[in-house]
C-alpha positions in Angstrom: 34.2 -11.7 -2.1 31.9 -8.9 -1.0 34.1 -6.1 -2.1 35.8 -5.2 1.2 34.8 -2.9 4.1 33.8 -0.1 1.7 30.9 -2.3 0.3 29.4 -2.8 3.8 29.7 0.9 4.6 28.1 1.9 1.3 25.2 -0.4 1.7 24.4 0.7 5.2 24.6 4.4 4.1 22.3 3.6 1.2 19.8 1.9 3.6 19.8 4.9 5.9 19.3 7.3 2.9 16.3 5.3 1.6 14.8 5.1 5.1 15.1 8.9 5.6 13.4 9.4 2.2 10.4 7.5 3.5 10.1 10.1 6.3 10.3 13.0 3.9 7.7 11.9 1.3 4.1 12.5 2.1 1.7 9.6 2.3 -0.5 8.8 -0.6 -4.1 9.8 -0.3 -5.3 7.4 -3.0 -7.7 4.8 -1.8 -8.9 2.0 -4.0 -12.6 2.2 -4.1 -13.0 -1.5 -5.2 -11.4 -2.6 -2.0 -13.7 -0.5 0.1 -17.0 -2.3 0.8 -18.9 1.0 1.4 -18.4 2.2 -2.2 -19.3 -1.0 -4.1 -20.5 -0.5 -7.6 -22.6 -3.4 -8.7 -22.1 -2.6 -12.4 -18.4 -2.7 -12.1 -18.5 -6.0 -10.2 -20.8 -7.6 -12.9 -18.5 -6.3 -15.7 -15.5 -7.7 -13.9 -17.2 -11.1 -13.5 -18.2 -11.1 -17.1 -14.6 -10.3 -18.2 -13.2 -13.1 -16.1 -15.7 -15.6 -17.5 -14.9 -14.6 -21.1 -11.2 -14.7 -20.4 -11.5 -18.1 -18.9 -13.4 -19.5 -21.9 -10.9 -18.0 -24.3 -8.0 -19.7 -22.4 -9.9 -23.0 -22.5 -10.3 -22.7 -26.3 -6.6 -21.9 -26.7 -5.7 -24.9 -24.5 -7.9 -27.2 -26.6 -6.4 -25.8 -29.9 -2.9 -26.4 -28.7 -3.7 -29.9 -27.5 -5.3 -30.6 -30.9 -2.2 -29.3 -32.7 0.2 -31.4 -30.6 -1.8 -34.6 -31.1 -2.1 -34.0 -34.8 1.7 -33.4 -35.1 2.4 -36.5 -33.0 0.2 -38.6 -35.3 1.7 -37.2 -38.5 5.3 -37.8 -37.2 4.3 -41.3 -36.1 2.9 -42.1 -39.5 6.0 -40.9 -41.4 8.6 -42.5 -39.1 7.0 -46.0 -38.6 
């Protein structure tokens, strides 16, 4: 059950209130400079690329370590239960 007629009325009133708040609040003047092609900083771009490369290599190392642990555990359990 949806809670009766009062639930529908409350939700429509809440929607109207939230919609009116959007008209009252001023628009944000913040502009992301990284998305603007006129203000491109090559140093920031190269730092971002280097960070992504280092993060990718760290994730690959973690994947290999987890795989090694799983295989070692499987081999140990196989040895003891056969």
